[in-house]
All heavy atoms as a GROMACS GRO file, in nm:
protein
  622
    1MET      N    1   2.335   1.541  -5.701
    1MET     CA    2   2.393   1.423  -5.641
    1MET      C    3   2.333   1.397  -5.502
    1MET      O    4   2.320   1.283  -5.461
    1MET     CB    5   2.547   1.438  -5.630
    1MET     CG    6   2.620   1.423  -5.765
    1MET     SD    7   2.607   1.257  -5.829
    1MET     CE    8   2.687   1.158  -5.709
    2GLY      N    9   2.309   1.508  -5.427
    2GLY     CA   10   2.266   1.488  -5.290
    2GLY      C   11   2.127   1.424  -5.288
    2GLY      O   12   2.091   1.368  -5.178
    3GLY      N   13   2.051   1.432  -5.394
    3GLY     CA   14   1.917   1.363  -5.394
    3GLY      C   15   1.927   1.214  -5.399
    3GLY      O   16   1.845   1.145  -5.336
    4THR      N   17   2.030   1.158  -5.459
    4THR     CA   18   2.043   1.010  -5.462
    4THR      C   19   2.136   0.962  -5.353
    4THR      O   20   2.122   0.849  -5.308
    4THR     CB   21   2.091   0.970  -5.606
    4THR    OG1   22   2.212   1.034  -5.632
    4THR    CG2   23   1.996   0.998  -5.711
    5GLU      N   24   2.236   1.042  -5.318
    5GLU     CA   25   2.330   1.005  -5.212
    5GLU      C   26   2.347   1.128  -5.115
    5GLU      O   27   2.420   1.220  -5.152
    5GLU     CB   28   2.466   0.967  -5.272
    5GLU     CG   29   2.468   0.827  -5.335
    5GLU     CD   30   2.609   0.774  -5.355
    5GLU    OE1   31   2.693   0.779  -5.267
    5GLU    OE2   32   2.633   0.730  -5.473
    6PRO      N   33   2.276   1.121  -5.010
    6PRO     CA   34   2.281   1.236  -4.916
    6PRO      C   35   2.424   1.276  -4.878
    6PRO      O   36   2.445   1.397  -4.846
    6PRO     CB   37   2.191   1.193  -4.799
    6PRO     CG   38   2.101   1.084  -4.862
    6PRO     CD   39   2.184   1.023  -4.958
    7GLY      N   40   2.515   1.187  -4.867
    7GLY     CA   41   2.652   1.213  -4.831
    7GLY      C   42   2.722   1.294  -4.934
    7GLY      O   43   2.834   1.344  -4.908
    8ARG      N   44   2.672   1.313  -5.052
    8ARG     CA   45   2.733   1.389  -5.161
    8ARG      C   46   2.673   1.525  -5.189
    8ARG      O   47   2.676   1.572  -5.304
    8ARG     CB   48   2.731   1.301  -5.290
    8ARG     CG   49   2.813   1.180  -5.266
    8ARG     CD   50   2.882   1.138  -5.389
    8ARG     NE   51   2.959   1.020  -5.360
    8ARG     CZ   52   3.091   1.009  -5.376
    8ARG    NH1   53   3.157   1.119  -5.401
    8ARG    NH2   54   3.152   0.896  -5.351
    9VAL      N   55   2.616   1.583  -5.087
    9VAL     CA   56   2.567   1.719  -5.105
    9VAL      C   57   2.689   1.810  -5.140
    9VAL      O   58   2.790   1.791  -5.088
    9VAL     CB   59   2.500   1.771  -4.974
    9VAL    CG1   60   2.457   1.917  -4.989
    9VAL    CG2   61   2.376   1.683  -4.945
   10GLY      N   62   2.676   1.906  -5.228
   10GLY     CA   63   2.785   1.991  -5.261
   10GLY      C   64   2.845   1.949  -5.396
   10GLY      O   65   2.940   2.010  -5.446
   11TYR      N   66   2.795   1.840  -5.455
   11TYR     CA   67   2.838   1.794  -5.588
   11TYR      C   68   2.738   1.829  -5.693
   11TYR      O   69   2.620   1.823  -5.662
   11TYR     CB   70   2.861   1.644  -5.584
   11TYR     CG   71   2.996   1.600  -5.538
   11TYR    CD1   72   3.011   1.584  -5.397
   11TYR    CD2   73   3.097   1.568  -5.623
   11TYR    CE1   74   3.136   1.542  -5.346
   11TYR    CE2   75   3.221   1.536  -5.567
   11TYR     CZ   76   3.238   1.519  -5.432
   11TYR     OH   77   3.363   1.475  -5.383
   12GLY      N   78   2.788   1.860  -5.810
   12GLY     CA   79   2.705   1.879  -5.924
   12GLY      C   80   2.737   1.763  -6.026
   12GLY      O   81   2.809   1.675  -5.993
   13PHE      N   82   2.686   1.777  -6.148
   13PHE     CA   83   2.713   1.669  -6.243
   13PHE      C   84   2.780   1.738  -6.367
   13PHE      O   85   2.722   1.831  -6.426
   13PHE     CB   86   2.589   1.602  -6.279
   13PHE     CG   87   2.612   1.459  -6.324
   13PHE    CD1   88   2.645   1.362  -6.235
   13PHE    CD2   89   2.602   1.427  -6.463
   13PHE    CE1   90   2.677   1.232  -6.280
   13PHE    CE2   91   2.625   1.296  -6.504
   13PHE     CZ   92   2.669   1.200  -6.414
   14GLY      N   93   2.898   1.687  -6.402
   14GLY     CA   94   2.971   1.742  -6.520
   14GLY      C   95   2.952   1.652  -6.634
   14GLY      O   96   2.851   1.577  -6.655
   15LEU      N   97   3.058   1.639  -6.719
   15LEU     CA   98   3.050   1.555  -6.836
   15LEU      C   99   3.074   1.409  -6.798
   15LEU      O  100   3.181   1.350  -6.815
   15LEU     CB  101   3.162   1.594  -6.936
   15LEU     CG  102   3.154   1.741  -6.993
   15LEU    CD1  103   3.270   1.782  -7.070
   15LEU    CD2  104   3.025   1.748  -7.071
   16GLY      N  105   2.968   1.354  -6.741
   16GLY     CA  106   2.968   1.207  -6.711
   16GLY      C  107   3.020   1.176  -6.570
   16GLY      O  108   3.028   1.057  -6.538
   17VAL      N  109   3.057   1.276  -6.496
   17VAL     CA  110   3.111   1.250  -6.361
   17VAL      C  111   3.044   1.352  -6.267
   17VAL      O  112   2.994   1.458  -6.299
   17VAL     CB  113   3.266   1.266  -6.355
   17VAL    CG1  114   3.335   1.160  -6.437
   17VAL    CG2  115   3.304   1.405  -6.398
   18ALA      N  116   3.054   1.322  -6.137
   18ALA     CA  117   3.008   1.412  -6.028
   18ALA      C  118   3.132   1.501  -5.997
   18ALA      O  119   3.239   1.460  -5.985
   18ALA     CB  120   2.976   1.334  -5.903
   19VAL      N  121   3.100   1.634  -5.990
   19VAL     CA  122   3.202   1.731  -5.967
   19VAL      C  123   3.172   1.813  -5.837
   19VAL      O  124   3.066   1.865  -5.824
   19VAL     CB  125   3.217   1.830  -6.083
   19VAL    CG1  126   3.326   1.934  -6.056
   19VAL    CG2  127   3.238   1.757  -6.212
   20ARG      N  128   3.270   1.822  -5.742
   20ARG     CA  129   3.250   1.901  -5.624
   20ARG      C  130   3.250   2.044  -5.655
   20ARG      O  131   3.351   2.095  -5.716
   20ARG     CB  132   3.355   1.869  -5.514
   20ARG     CG  133   3.325   1.938  -5.382
   20ARG     CD  134   3.441   1.916  -5.285
   20ARG     NE  135   3.472   1.777  -5.259
   20ARG     CZ  136   3.436   1.711  -5.153
   20ARG    NH1  137   3.370   1.775  -5.052
   20ARG    NH2  138   3.464   1.579  -5.132
   21THR      N  139   3.137   2.111  -5.625
   21THR     CA  140   3.129   2.248  -5.656
   21THR      C  141   3.134   2.341  -5.533
   21THR      O  142   3.158   2.461  -5.545
   21THR     CB  143   2.989   2.279  -5.721
   21THR    OG1  144   2.884   2.236  -5.631
   21THR    CG2  145   2.980   2.207  -5.855
   22GLU      N  146   3.108   2.280  -5.415
   22GLU     CA  147   3.122   2.361  -5.287
   22GLU      C  148   3.193   2.282  -5.181
   22GLU      O  149   3.177   2.163  -5.171
   22GLU     CB  150   2.976   2.389  -5.240
   22GLU     CG  151   2.899   2.474  -5.334
   22GLU     CD  152   2.764   2.504  -5.275
   22GLU    OE1  153   2.750   2.573  -5.172
   22GLU    OE2  154   2.666   2.458  -5.339
   23ARG      N  155   3.270   2.346  -5.103
   23ARG     CA  156   3.344   2.290  -4.999
   23ARG      C  157   3.264   2.281  -4.866
   23ARG      O  158   3.181   2.375  -4.840
   23ARG     CB  159   3.474   2.369  -4.972
   23ARG     CG  160   3.567   2.305  -4.867
   23ARG     CD  161   3.700   2.369  -4.874
   23ARG     NE  162   3.785   2.326  -4.769
   23ARG     CZ  163   3.847   2.209  -4.772
   23ARG    NH1  164   3.839   2.126  -4.873
   23ARG    NH2  165   3.925   2.169  -4.667
   24GLY      N  166   3.280   2.179  -4.789
   24GLY     CA  167   3.221   2.177  -4.652
   24GLY      C  168   3.077   2.116  -4.646
   24GLY      O  169   3.025   2.106  -4.539
   25LEU      N  170   3.015   2.077  -4.762
   25LEU     CA  171   2.883   2.027  -4.752
   25LEU      C  172   2.879   1.872  -4.757
   25LEU      O  173   2.796   1.813  -4.697
   25LEU     CB  174   2.802   2.081  -4.869
   25LEU     CG  175   2.786   2.232  -4.873
   25LEU    CD1  176   2.712   2.275  -4.998
   25LEU    CD2  177   2.714   2.285  -4.751
   26SER      N  178   2.972   1.813  -4.831
   26SER     CA  179   2.967   1.665  -4.854
   26SER      C  180   3.019   1.594  -4.728
   26SER      O  181   3.106   1.645  -4.650
   26SER     CB  182   3.062   1.634  -4.968
   26SER     OG  183   3.064   1.493  -4.985
   27ALA      N  184   2.968   1.473  -4.710
   27ALA     CA  185   3.016   1.392  -4.591
   27ALA      C  186   3.156   1.330  -4.616
   27ALA      O  187   3.212   1.271  -4.530
   27ALA     CB  188   2.915   1.288  -4.557
   28ILE      N  189   3.202   1.333  -4.743
   28ILE     CA  190   3.335   1.277  -4.777
   28ILE      C  191   3.436   1.382  -4.793
   28ILE      O  192   3.403   1.492  -4.821
   28ILE     CB  193   3.323   1.180  -4.903
   28ILE    CG1  194   3.282   1.263  -5.021
   28ILE    CG2  195   3.222   1.069  -4.884
   28ILE    CD1  196   3.301   1.187  -5.157
   29ASN      N  197   3.561   1.346  -4.775
   29ASN     CA  198   3.677   1.431  -4.790
   29ASN      C  199   3.699   1.470  -4.934
   29ASN      O  200   3.667   1.394  -5.021
   29ASN     CB  201   3.800   1.372  -4.728
   29ASN     CG  202   3.786   1.340  -4.583
   29ASN    OD1  203   3.775   1.425  -4.506
   29ASN    ND2  204   3.789   1.212  -4.553
   30GLY      N  205   3.765   1.579  -4.958
   30GLY     CA  206   3.799   1.617  -5.089
   30GLY      C  207   3.808   1.769  -5.110
   30GLY      O  208   3.801   1.846  -5.003
   31ASN      N  209   3.830   1.816  -5.224
   31ASN     CA  210   3.848   1.964  -5.248
   31ASN      C  211   3.757   2.006  -5.361
   31ASN      O  212   3.722   1.920  -5.450
   31ASN     CB  213   3.991   1.990  -5.291
   31ASN     CG  214   4.090   1.957  -5.173
   31ASN    OD1  215   4.087   2.025  -5.077
   31ASN    ND2  216   4.177   1.852  -5.193
   32VAL      N  217   3.723   2.128  -5.373
   32VAL     CA  218   3.643   2.182  -5.476
   32VAL      C  219   3.714   2.152  -5.606
   32VAL      O  220   3.841   2.166  -5.621
   32VAL     CB  221   3.626   2.337  -5.462
   32VAL    CG1  222   3.562   2.389  -5.588
   32VAL    CG2  223   3.540   2.368  -5.341
   33GLY      N  224   3.640   2.097  -5.706
   33GLY     CA  225   3.702   2.059  -5.833
   33GLY      C  226   3.735   1.911  -5.845
   33GLY      O  227   3.765   1.863  -5.952
   34ASP      N  228   3.727   1.835  -5.732
   34ASP     CA  229   3.748   1.693  -5.745
   34ASP      C  230   3.629   1.630  -5.824
   34ASP      O  231   3.522   1.690  -5.824
   34ASP     CB  232   3.776   1.623  -5.614
   34ASP     CG  233   3.664   1.614  -5.520
   34ASP    OD1  234   3.544   1.614  -5.563
   34ASP    OD2  235   3.684   1.601  -5.392
   35PHE      N  236   3.658   1.517  -5.887
   35PHE     CA  237   3.546   1.458  -5.961
   35PHE      C  238   3.546   1.311  -5.943
   35PHE      O  239   3.656   1.249  -5.914
   35PHE     CB  240   3.538   1.495  -6.110
   35PHE     CG  241   3.672   1.474  -6.185
   35PHE    CD1  242   3.695   1.365  -6.259
   35PHE    CD2  243   3.767   1.570  -6.180
   35PHE    CE1  244   3.809   1.348  -6.330
   35PHE    CE2  245   3.888   1.556  -6.246
   35PHE     CZ  246   3.907   1.440  -6.323
   36THR      N  247   3.434   1.241  -5.954
   36THR     CA  248   3.418   1.108  -5.918
   36THR      C  249   3.307   1.034  -5.998
   36THR      O  250   3.223   1.100  -6.054
   36THR     CB  251   3.385   1.094  -5.765
   36THR    OG1  252   3.381   0.961  -5.718
   36THR    CG2  253   3.256   1.167  -5.728
   37TRP      N  254   3.313   0.904  -5.992
   37TRP     CA  255   3.206   0.818  -6.052
   37TRP      C  256   3.194   0.693  -5.965
   37TRP      O  257   3.299   0.631  -5.942
   37TRP     CB  258   3.235   0.781  -6.196
   37TRP     CG  259   3.127   0.698  -6.253
   37TRP    CD1  260   3.124   0.562  -6.270
   37TRP    CD2  261   2.999   0.747  -6.297
   37TRP    NE1  262   3.003   0.526  -6.323
   37TRP    CE2  263   2.926   0.633  -6.340
   37TRP    CE3  264   2.940   0.867  -6.303
   37TRP    CZ2  265   2.791   0.645  -6.386
   37TRP    CZ3  266   2.813   0.880  -6.354
   37TRP    CH2  267   2.739   0.767  -6.394
   38ASN      N  268   3.075   0.661  -5.920
   38ASN     CA  269   3.050   0.542  -5.846
   38ASN      C  270   2.993   0.437  -5.937
   38ASN      O  271   2.895   0.464  -6.012
   38ASN     CB  272   2.944   0.571  -5.737
   38ASN     CG  273   2.993   0.666  -5.631
   38ASN    OD1  274   3.111   0.694  -5.622
   38ASN    ND2  275   2.905   0.718  -5.551
   39GLY      N  276   3.057   0.324  -5.937
   39GLY     CA  277   3.005   0.212  -6.018
   39GLY      C  278   2.889   0.138  -5.961
   39GLY      O  279   2.857   0.170  -5.845
   40ALA      N  280   2.827   0.051  -6.021
   40ALA     CA  281   2.703  -0.018  -5.977
   40ALA      C  282   2.722  -0.105  -5.862
   40ALA      O  283   2.634  -0.118  -5.781
   40ALA     CB  284   2.642  -0.092  -6.099
   41ASN      N  285   2.832  -0.175  -5.848
   41ASN     CA  286   2.847  -0.276  -5.746
   41ASN      C  287   2.953  -0.250  -5.645
   41ASN      O  288   3.014  -0.338  -5.581
   41ASN     CB  289   2.876  -0.417  -5.812
   41ASN     CG  290   2.757  -0.469  -5.885
   41ASN    OD1  291   2.645  -0.467  -5.835
   41ASN    ND2  292   2.780  -0.512  -6.011
   42GLY      N  293   2.984  -0.121  -5.631
   42GLY     CA  294   3.080  -0.086  -5.522
   42GLY      C  295   3.211  -0.028  -5.574
   42GLY      O  296   3.297   0.022  -5.495
   43THR      N  297   3.236  -0.031  -5.709
   43THR     CA  298   3.354   0.034  -5.760
   43THR      C  299   3.342   0.188  -5.747
   43THR      O  300   3.234   0.240  -5.746
   43THR     CB  301   3.376  -0.005  -5.910
   43THR    OG1  302   3.267   0.038  -5.984
   43THR    CG2  303   3.396  -0.152  -5.924
   44ILE      N  304   3.456   0.246  -5.752
   44ILE     CA  305   3.459   0.400  -5.750
   44ILE      C  306   3.592   0.448  -5.803
   44ILE      O  307   3.690   0.379  -5.791
   44ILE     CB  308   3.437   0.460  -5.606
   44ILE    CG1  309   3.421   0.606  -5.614
   44ILE    CG2  310   3.545   0.415  -5.513
   44ILE    CD1  311   3.383   0.670  -5.483
   45PHE      N  312   3.589   0.556  -5.869
   45PHE     CA  313   3.720   0.633  -5.891
   45PHE      C  314   3.694   0.775  -5.861
   45PHE      O  315   3.583   0.825  -5.865
   45PHE     CB  316   3.767   0.606  -6.037
   45PHE     CG  317   3.713   0.710  -6.139
   45PHE    CD1  318   3.774   0.832  -6.155
   45PHE    CD2  319   3.597   0.680  -6.210
   45PHE    CE1  320   3.726   0.923  -6.244
   45PHE    CE2  321   3.544   0.768  -6.298
   45PHE     CZ  322   3.613   0.892  -6.311
   46TRP      N  323   3.801   0.844  -5.817
   46TRP     CA  324   3.792   0.982  -5.805
   46TRP      C  325   3.930   1.044  -5.832
   46TRP      O  326   4.033   0.985  -5.818
   46TRP     CB  327   3.734   1.035  -5.668
   46TRP     CG  328   3.826   1.034  -5.548
   46TRP    CD1  329   3.911   1.124  -5.514
   46TRP    CD2  330   3.834   0.925  -5.454
   46TRP    NE1  331   3.973   1.091  -5.392
   46TRP    CE2  332   3.922   0.960  -5.352
   46TRP    CE3  333   3.773   0.807  -5.435
   46TRP    CZ2  334   3.956   0.896  -5.242
   46TRP    CZ3  335   3.800   0.724  -5.324
   46TRP    CH2  336   3.893   0.768  -5.233
   47VAL      N  337   3.926   1.172  -5.875
   47VAL     CA  338   4.044   1.246  -5.906
   47VAL      C  339   4.041   1.374  -5.826
   47VAL      O  340   3.936   1.441  -5.832
   47VAL     CB  341   4.052   1.277  -6.055
   47VAL    CG1  342   4.175   1.365  -6.087
   47VAL    CG2  343   4.050   1.149  -6.144
   48ASP      N  344   4.145   1.407  -5.756
   48ASP     CA  345   4.155   1.531  -5.684
   48ASP      C  346   4.270   1.603  -5.736
   48ASP      O  347   4.388   1.582  -5.694
   48ASP     CB  348   4.174   1.497  -5.530
   48ASP     CG  349   4.156   1.628  -5.447
   48ASP    OD1  350   4.189   1.737  -5.500
   48ASP    OD2  351   4.126   1.608  -5.329
   49PRO      N  352   4.247   1.701  -5.830
   49PRO     CA  353   4.362   1.772  -5.892
   49PRO      C  354   4.445   1.851  -5.794
   49PRO      O  355   4.563   1.858  -5.804
   49PRO     CB  356   4.294   1.866  -5.984
   49PRO     CG  357   4.164   1.807  -6.019
   49PRO     CD  358   4.126   1.740  -5.890
   50LYS      N  359   4.384   1.909  -5.684
   50LYS     CA  360   4.458   1.977  -5.584
   50LYS      C  361   4.562   1.891  -5.515
   50LYS      O  362   4.674   1.938  -5.490
   50LYS     CB  363   4.363   2.039  -5.478
   50LYS     CG  364   4.440   2.125  -5.378
   50LYS     CD  365   4.346   2.198  -5.286
   50LYS     CE  366   4.426   2.276  -5.185
   50LYS     NZ  367   4.346   2.318  -5.071
   51GLU      N  368   4.521   1.771  -5.481
   51GLU     CA  369   4.615   1.679  -5.414
   51GLU      C  370   4.701   1.601  -5.513
   51GLU      O  371   4.787   1.520  -5.475
   51GLU     CB  372   4.537   1.576  -5.330
   51GLU     CG  373   4.458   1.642  -5.217
   51GLU     CD  374   4.545   1.709  -5.110
   51GLU    OE1  375   4.663   1.684  -5.102
   51GLU    OE2  376   4.488   1.784  -5.035
   52GLN      N  377   4.680   1.618  -5.646
   52GLN     CA  378   4.747   1.547  -5.749
   52GLN      C  379   4.734   1.393  -5.726
   52GLN      O  380   4.828   1.315  -5.721
   52GLN     CB  381   4.895   1.574  -5.757
   52GLN     CG  382   4.912   1.727  -5.792
   52GLN     CD  383   5.065   1.760  -5.800
   52GLN    OE1  384   5.154   1.689  -5.756
   52GLN    NE2  385   5.089   1.880  -5.870
   53MET      N  386   4.605   1.358  -5.708
   53MET     CA  387   4.574   1.218  -5.676
   53MET      C  388   4.463   1.161  -5.763
   53MET      O  389   4.366   1.220  -5.790
   53MET     CB  390   4.527   1.216  -5.526
   53MET     CG  391   4.483   1.084  -5.466
   53MET     SD  392   4.451   1.085  -5.293
   53MET     CE  393   4.327   1.213  -5.279
   54VAL      N  394   4.482   1.035  -5.796
   54VAL     CA  395   4.384   0.951  -5.869
   54VAL      C  396   4.362   0.826  -5.785
   54VAL      O  397   4.466   0.757  -5.749
   54VAL     CB  398   4.421   0.918  -6.010
   54VAL    CG1  399   4.323   0.823  -6.073
   54VAL    CG2  400   4.445   1.041  -6.086
   55VAL      N  401   4.238   0.791  -5.752
   55VAL     CA  402   4.208   0.674  -5.675
   55VAL      C  403   4.114   0.582  -5.757
   55VAL      O  404   4.008   0.637  -5.806
   55VAL     CB  405   4.145   0.708  -5.539
   55VAL    CG1  406   4.109   0.582  -5.459
   55VAL    CG2  407   4.246   0.791  -5.458
   56VAL      N  408   4.141   0.454  -5.766
   56VAL     CA  409   4.049   0.358  -5.826
   56VAL      C  410   4.024   0.244  -5.728
   56VAL      O  411   4.132   0.188  -5.682
   56VAL     CB  412   4.107   0.298  -5.954
   56VAL    CG1  413   4.008   0.202  -6.012
   56VAL    CG2  414   4.132   0.415  -6.054
   57MET      N  415   3.905   0.221  -5.686
   57MET     CA  416   3.875   0.110  -5.600
   57MET      C  417   3.784   0.008  -5.676
   57MET      O  418   3.680   0.047  -5.718
   57MET     CB  419   3.804   0.152  -5.474
   57MET     CG  420   3.771   0.037  -5.376
   57MET     SD  421   3.688   0.088  -5.226
   57MET     CE  422   3.516   0.068  -5.281
   58MET      N  423   3.828  -0.109  -5.683
   58MET     CA  424   3.752  -0.219  -5.750
   58MET      C  425   3.695  -0.310  -5.639
   58MET      O  426   3.770  -0.361  -5.558
   58MET     CB  427   3.839  -0.298  -5.843
   58MET     CG  428   3.910  -0.211  -5.948
   58MET     SD  429   3.803  -0.114  -6.050
   58MET     CE  430   3.736  -0.240  -6.156
   59ALA      N  431   3.566  -0.319  -5.636
   59ALA     CA  432   3.499  -0.397  -5.537
   59ALA      C  433   3.374  -0.460  -5.590
   59ALA      O  434   3.316  -0.413  -5.690
   59ALA     CB  435   3.467  -0.313  -5.415
   60ALA      N  436   3.321  -0.564  -5.522
   60ALA     CA  437   3.194  -0.620  -5.556
   60ALA      C  438   3.121  -0.631  -5.418
   60ALA      O  439   3.148  -0.719  -5.342
   60ALA     CB  440   3.206  -0.753  -5.623
   61ALA      N  441   3.037  -0.534  -5.389
   61ALA     CA  442   2.966  -0.533  -5.262
   61ALA      C  443   2.819  -0.518  -5.284
   61ALA      O  444   2.778  -0.424  -5.356
   61ALA     CB  445   3.020  -0.416  -5.178
   62PRO      N  446   2.737  -0.607  -5.225
   62PRO     CA  447   2.592  -0.602  -5.248
   62PRO      C  448   2.525  -0.494  -5.162
   62PRO      O  449   2.580  -0.462  -5.059
   62PRO     CB  450   2.546  -0.742  -5.204
   62PRO     CG  451   2.646  -0.781  -5.102
   62PRO     CD  452   2.780  -0.717  -5.144
   63GLY      N  453   2.423  -0.438  -5.212
   63GLY     CA  454   2.337  -0.349  -5.127
   63GLY      C  455   2.400  -0.220  -5.091
   63GLY      O  456   2.494  -0.172  -5.148
   64GLU      N  457   2.354  -0.166  -4.977
   64GLU     CA  458   2.397  -0.036  -4.929
   64GLU      C  459   2.530  -0.038  -4.871
   64GLU      O  460   2.594   0.066  -4.845
   64GLU     CB  461   2.293   0.012  -4.833
   64GLU     CG  462   2.153   0.044  -4.887
   64GLU     CD  463   2.161   0.153  -4.989
   64GLU    OE1  464   2.215   0.258  -4.965
   64GLU    OE2  465   2.111   0.126  -5.101
   65ILE      N  466   2.586  -0.158  -4.834
   65ILE     CA  467   2.724  -0.158  -4.773
   65ILE      C  468   2.826  -0.100  -4.865
   65ILE      O  469   2.929  -0.053  -4.820
   65ILE     CB  470   2.752  -0.306  -4.728
   65ILE    CG1  471   2.883  -0.309  -4.639
   65ILE    CG2  472   2.782  -0.399  -4.855
   65ILE    CD1  473   2.857  -0.246  -4.507
   66ARG      N  474   2.801  -0.100  -4.993
   66ARG     CA  475   2.907  -0.049  -5.087
   66ARG      C  476   2.923   0.101  -5.065
   66ARG      O  477   3.036   0.151  -5.072
   66ARG     CB  478   2.866  -0.072  -5.229
   66ARG     CG  479   2.744  -0.003  -5.281
   66ARG     CD  480   2.712  -0.044  -5.418
   66ARG     NE  481   2.588   0.018  -5.467
   66ARG     CZ  482   2.466  -0.045  -5.477
   66ARG    NH1  483   2.458  -0.166  -5.438
   66ARG    NH2  484   2.362   0.023  -5.516
   67LYS      N  485   2.822   0.175  -5.027
   67LYS     CA  486   2.840   0.317  -4.989
   67LYS      C  487   2.929   0.334  -4.869
   67LYS      O  488   3.008   0.428  -4.865
   67LYS     CB  489   2.700   0.380  -4.971
   67LYS     CG  490   2.620   0.393  -5.097
   67LYS     CD  491   2.482   0.454  -5.074
   67LYS     CE  492   2.400   0.443  -5.200
   67LYS     NZ  493   2.265   0.503  -5.183
   68VAL      N  494   2.915   0.246  -4.774
   68VAL     CA  495   2.996   0.256  -4.649
   68VAL      C  496   3.137   0.227  -4.687
   68VAL      O  497   3.230   0.300  -4.638
   68VAL     CB  498   2.944   0.152  -4.547
   68VAL    CG1  499   3.042   0.146  -4.430
   68VAL    CG2  500   2.803   0.191  -4.504
   69HIS      N  501   3.158   0.127  -4.764
   69HIS     CA  502   3.298   0.099  -4.817
   69HIS      C  503   3.363   0.220  -4.885
   69HIS      O  504   3.484   0.250  -4.868
   69HIS     CB  505   3.300  -0.024  -4.906
   69HIS     CG  506   3.266  -0.151  -4.831
   69HIS    ND1  507   3.232  -0.272  -4.899
   69HIS    CD2  508   3.265  -0.187  -4.696
   69HIS    CE1  509   3.202  -0.363  -4.815
   69HIS    NE2  510   3.225  -0.315  -4.693
   70ARG      N  511   3.289   0.278  -4.971
   70ARG     CA  512   3.338   0.396  -5.045
   70ARG      C  513   3.380   0.507  -4.944
   70ARG      O  514   3.486   0.568  -4.959
   70ARG     CB  515   3.238   0.445  -5.147
   70ARG     CG  516   3.214   0.356  -5.260
   70ARG     CD  517   3.102   0.408  -5.351
   70ARG     NE  518   3.080   0.321  -5.458
   70ARG     CZ  519   2.952   0.300  -5.505
   70ARG    NH1  520   2.850   0.362  -5.449
   70ARG    NH2  521   2.933   0.215  -5.606
   71GLU      N  522   3.294   0.536  -4.853
   71GLU     CA  523   3.326   0.641  -4.760
   71GLU      C  524   3.447   0.604  -4.668
   71GLU      O  525   3.533   0.690  -4.639
   71GLU     CB  526   3.208   0.668  -4.665
   71GLU     CG  527   3.092   0.735  -4.748
   71GLU     CD  528   2.964   0.751  -4.665
   71GLU    OE1  529   2.962   0.714  -4.550
   71GLU    OE2  530   2.864   0.791  -4.726
   72GLN      N  531   3.453   0.479  -4.635
   72GLN     CA  532   3.572   0.432  -4.547
   72GLN      C  533   3.707   0.443  -4.629
   72GLN      O  534   3.804   0.487  -4.573
   72GLN     CB  535   3.551   0.295  -4.502
   72GLN     CG  536   3.445   0.288  -4.389
   72GLN     CD  537   3.416   0.146  -4.348
   72GLN    OE1  538   3.440   0.054  -4.418
   72GLN    NE2  539   3.350   0.134  -4.232
   73VAL      N  540   3.699   0.404  -4.752
   73VAL     CA  541   3.827   0.416  -4.835
   73VAL      C  542   3.868   0.565  -4.850
   73VAL      O  543   3.983   0.598  -4.839
   73VAL     CB  544   3.807   0.351  -4.969
   73VAL    CG1  545   3.919   0.389  -5.065
   73VAL    CG2  546   3.800   0.200  -4.955
   74ASN      N  547   3.769   0.651  -4.868
   74ASN     CA  548   3.791   0.794  -4.889
   74ASN      C  549   3.853   0.845  -4.756
   74ASN      O  550   3.954   0.918  -4.764
   74ASN     CB  551   3.666   0.867  -4.916
   74ASN     CG  552   3.682   1.018  -4.924
   74ASN    OD1  553   3.676   1.085  -4.819
   74ASN    ND2  554   3.691   1.066  -5.046
   75ALA      N  555   3.801   0.820  -4.646
   75ALA     CA  556   3.849   0.864  -4.514
   75ALA      C  557   3.986   0.808  -4.489
   75ALA      O  558   4.077   0.884  -4.435
   75ALA     CB  559   3.757   0.818  -4.404
   76LEU      N  560   4.013   0.684  -4.521
   76LEU     CA  561   4.142   0.625  -4.503
   76LEU      C  562   4.257   0.691  -4.583
   76LEU      O  563   4.362   0.730  -4.533
   76LEU     CB  564   4.142   0.476  -4.537
   76LEU     CG  565   4.266   0.397  -4.527
   76LEU    CD1  566   4.302   0.384  -4.376
   76LEU    CD2  567   4.258   0.263  -4.585
   77ILE      N  568   4.225   0.720  -4.712
   77ILE     CA  569   4.318   0.780  -4.801
   77ILE      C  570   4.349   0.924  -4.756
   77ILE      O  571   4.464   0.964  -4.747
   77ILE     CB  572   4.273   0.768  -4.947
   77ILE    CG1  573   4.281   0.623  -4.989
   77ILE    CG2  574   4.355   0.861  -5.038
   77ILE    CD1  575   4.229   0.585  -5.123
   78TYR      N  576   4.250   1.007  -4.741
   78TYR     CA  577   4.270   1.147  -4.705
   78TYR      C  578   4.329   1.156  -4.566
   78TYR      O  579   4.408   1.246  -4.537
   78TYR     CB  580   4.137   1.225  -4.719
   78TYR     CG  581   4.107   1.267  -4.854
   78TYR    CD1  582   4.019   1.206  -4.932
   78TYR    CD2  583   4.177   1.382  -4.906
   78TYR    CE1  584   3.994   1.245  -5.061
   78TYR    CE2  585   4.154   1.426  -5.034
   78TYR     CZ  586   4.059   1.354  -5.116
   78TYR     OH  587   4.035   1.390  -5.241
   79GLY      N  588   4.299   1.064  -4.474
   79GLY     CA  589   4.356   1.062  -4.348
   79GLY      C  590   4.510   1.031  -4.343
   79GLY      O  591   4.581   1.074  -4.252
   80ALA      N  592   4.551   0.958  -4.443
   80ALA     CA  593   4.693   0.924  -4.456
   80ALA      C  594   4.780   1.034  -4.522
   80ALA      O  595   4.901   1.026  -4.521
   80ALA     CB  596   4.706   0.791  -4.539
   81LEU      N  597   4.715   1.129  -4.581
   81LEU     CA  598   4.789   1.239  -4.648
   81LEU      C  599   4.863   1.323  -4.544
   81LEU      O  600   4.803   1.361  -4.439
   81LEU     CB  601   4.700   1.331  -4.735
   81LEU     CG  602   4.637   1.269  -4.858
   81LEU    CD1  603   4.548   1.369  -4.921
   81LEU    CD2  604   4.739   1.221  -4.953
   82GLU      N  605   4.988   1.349  -4.569
   82GLU     CA  606   5.064   1.435  -4.477
   82GLU      C  607   5.045   1.584  -4.518
   82GLU      O  608   5.060   1.614  -4.633
   82GLU     CB  609   5.212   1.393  -4.495
   82GLU     CG  610   5.300   1.452  -4.383
   82GLU     CD  611   5.438   1.397  -4.395
   82GLU    OE1  612   5.450   1.271  -4.400
   82GLU    OE2  613   5.531   1.474  -4.398
   83LYS      N  614   5.003   1.661  -4.428
   83LYS     CA  615   4.977   1.808  -4.453
   83LYS      C  616   5.095   1.889  -4.392
   83LYS      O  617   5.146   1.867  -4.293
   83LYS     CB  618   4.847   1.854  -4.393
   83LYS     CG  619   4.732   1.783  -4.449
   83LYS     CD  620   4.704   1.837  -4.582
   83LYS     CE  621   4.576   1.772  -4.641
   83LYS     NZ  622   4.531   1.828  -4.761
   0.00000   0.00000   0.00000
């Protein structure tokens, strides 16, 4: 995953989804074992079993800005979690 999206270092590829295999390497928030799929035009879903959370974002964003939107949504959601 890190080869196509440098912000996703620490992810491997599972049965059709990217799976976080190592903590602390990725530029996005999450836990080891979370899994995700990025759609072609800015959509994304991810599941974080540790947080008991499923997130689906539906968007239509052209070009590279879609990666920025995905990272911002991730930061907003994890930032709102009460620890």
